[in-house]
N, C-alpha and C positions, 0 to 999 in steps of 0.2 A: 796702423796696426798691420802687422805682417801676417800673411796667410801661410799656414803650415799644412801641407797635404797629409792625408791619412795613410798614404802609401809612399814607398820609396820612389825616387825618380826612375823613369824607364831607362833601361840600359840599351845601348844600340846593339843590333844583331852582329854576330861575328862576320868578318868580311868573307865573301864567297871566293872560292878558289877558281882561278880561270880554268876553263875547259881545256884539257890536254888531249891530243890524239893518242891512241894506244901506241905503245912503243913497238917498234918492229922486232919480230922474233927471228933469229937467224935460222936459216934452213939447214938443218943438220944432216938431212938425207941427201946423198949425191943424186943428181938428176941423171936418169938413164935414157938412152935413146929408144929402148923398147917400152911399149905401153904396159901399164900395170895390169896384171891378170886378176880379175875378181873371182872370189870363191863362189861355189854353188850356193844358191839361196837355200836357207834352211826350209824344210817342208813345214808348212803351217796349215792346219785344218781348223777353220773357224766357222761358227754359226751353222753347224750341221752336226749330225750324229757321226760318231767316229769310234773305232775300236783299234787297239794295238796289242800285238802278242810278241813277246821276246822268246825265241826258241833256240835250242841247240842246233847247230848246223850238222845234221845227220841225215842218212838216207830216208828215214821214216818221217822227217819233218814236213815234207810236201803233203803227205796224206793227212797228217794232223792239222796243218794249217788250212787245208781245203775244207775239212769237216768244221773247223771253227768258223771260217768265213761263211759257209753256207748256213750254219746254225744261227749266226748273228743276223744274217740277211732275213732268215725266217722270223726272228724276234722283231725285226723292223717291218714285217709284213710283206716281204718279197719272197715268193715261192716259185715263180715262173722260170727263173734262170739258174736253177740249181746246178745243172750239168755244166753250163758255160762258166759259171762262177767258180765251181770246183776245179775244172780243167785249167782255167786261167791262173788260179791261185797255185795249183800244183806246178805249172810250168814256170811261173815267176819264182817260186821258192826253190825249185830244183836248180834253176839258173843261178840263184844267189848262193846256194850251197856249193855249187861247182866252183865258185870263186875261191874256196878254200879257207874261209874265215872260221872262227870258233862259234859264232852265233849268227842268227838271222832275225830280223824283225819284220813283221807283217803288219801293214796298216790298212784299214778299211774305212771308207767314208761314203755317205750317200747324199745325193742332191738331185732334185728334178728327175726322179726315177732312173738315175744312173748311179753306178757304184764305181768308186776309185779303189783299186787294189794295188798296193805298193809292197815290194820286197826289197830290203836293204841288206847287203851282205856283211857290212861292218868289217871288211878286210881292207886295211890301209895299204897304199902302195900300188894299187892297180893302175896300169898305164893309161888306157883309153877306154871309152865306152864301148861295150860289145853290142853291136846292133844286129847280130845274126839271129837273135831270138825274135825280133820285131815281126817278120813275116809269119812266124808261127803263132804269135799272139793274135795277129789280125785274122788268121785262119780259124782260131778258136772263138771268134766273135767279138774281139775288142774293137770298139768304134774309134779308139785313139789309144796310142801306146808310145812309150819312149824309154830311154835309158840315159844315164849319165854317171860319171865317175868323179869322185872327189877324195879328199884325204880320209874321210870316214868310211869309204867303201863305195861299192857300185849300187845304184838304185835303178830298179826296173819297175815300171808301172803300166797299168792298163785301165781303161774306162770301159764299162760294160753297160749297155742298156738293160733296164730291168723291166 
């Protein structure tokens, strides 16, 4: 008596393809003797309170930005550094407006009882960072300050103890 199974015979698995290394890709860019210049890192504020204002680049902008920054610091519970925060903001924004762009953005963040105030001119094509304002920022109470220039404009910043 011949035994007939209730299921069809098992088929063998398909053969495995041999592992092939990735094909080389031709280097289409010519190699240069000068090193590549990396762009400025984008500003990122994470894990802390922050505020941003986009303003027209006008003579009155520094006063408006100063009032906005001081008011925001008050809502965050900081009232002791009003004059220093206002003066730093005014100088940062006045410097950004002087770059000749059509708009200015102001950025504010706080951490560990310090405020970061940044003004960006949004004027492309500025040649180099203007460091002439740094001693003035330090004289107004900035514990740290800096400036840099990139394709999207010049950025000036100051850190203030609150």
